[in-house]
N, C-alpha and C positions, 0 to 999 in steps of 0.2 A: 427672823427671830434673833440672826446673830446678833444684830444691830440696837435691837432690844438690850439684848444683857451688857453691850459697850455700851449704851446709857446709864443703863443701871447699875453699871458700872460706876458713871463718871460721877453720879448723884449721890452714889452712897458715899465718895472719898471729899466732895461736899460738906458731907454732916447732914444730907438729906434725907428724907422715912421716902419710902416707898411702897404703893398701893396695885394689884393687879391686879388686872380685871380680865376675865377669861368667857368665852361664851360656851355655853354650857347645853343648849336646848334650844334647839330653833322649830319650827312650824309654820307650812306656807312658806313667801320669800323672805326673803334672809340676803342681807350683800355677802355677809362673811357666816365663813363657817362655822361650825363646833369644835370649839379648842383654835380658835381663832383669841388674842391676845390685844392686851394695852397698856400699858405702863405712866403710871401715872407721878412725880415726887411732891415731895411737899413744898416747891417753891415754885410750882408749877409749869415742871415742864411735861411733855407727852410725847412718849415712844408706841407705834403702833396702831391699830385701829381693833372694834369688835361689830361695827356699822358701815363700814365709809361714809360718817359721819350724818344718820340719821338721829343718831341717841348718843354721839359721840359729850354730847354737852354734859349731859346728865350723868353718865354712867365716871364724870370726871369731873361735876362739883360728892359724889359717890365715892369717889375714892379723894378726895381732899376728904370730906366726916369719915370713913374707915383712919383714913392716917393717926387722924383726932382721937377718937378713940380708941383703933385697933384692935374695934368687932368688925366681923368677917360678913356678905350679908350679899342675902341675893336677888339680885334684877327682877323685874318684868315687864318686859314690854310690849305693846300689839300695837296695831295696825288693820283696821274693818276693809274690807275689799271696798268698801264703797269712796275712802279717804285716802290710801295711797299712793291716788299718785300725784296728790297733794305737798308727800314728802319722796318725792322720788322712786317708788318702788310701783312694780308692777303690776300688784296684785298683797292682799294681805298676808298677814300672818302675826308670831309673837317669838320673839327672843329673852332666852334668860341669861342673866351675866352675871357670876357670882364676882365677888367685887371679897381682894383678902389684905390683909396689908404684908409687904412682905421684909421676913426680920433673919434678917442673914448675918 
């Protein structure tokens, strides 16, 4: 977490805005636990992880939208047991990620 904070400070020093994504709920297979965080800057930088790669691209895009709108959002992702292997998971599961703009 310390490295994420350093990245955020660096981005803000450059005048960039930041959004934070936090895993708030998981069921079934999930590569990251509740509380895992990812920070995204308006300049396109990213630090941390909420999924180990499975949904990072979609969360990145939602962070960018949150930075532009200033509106927080709750994201829901799910993978059925039958298709879990295709995305690198041992079994299906769901994950909820809360995305919010960081205003310090």
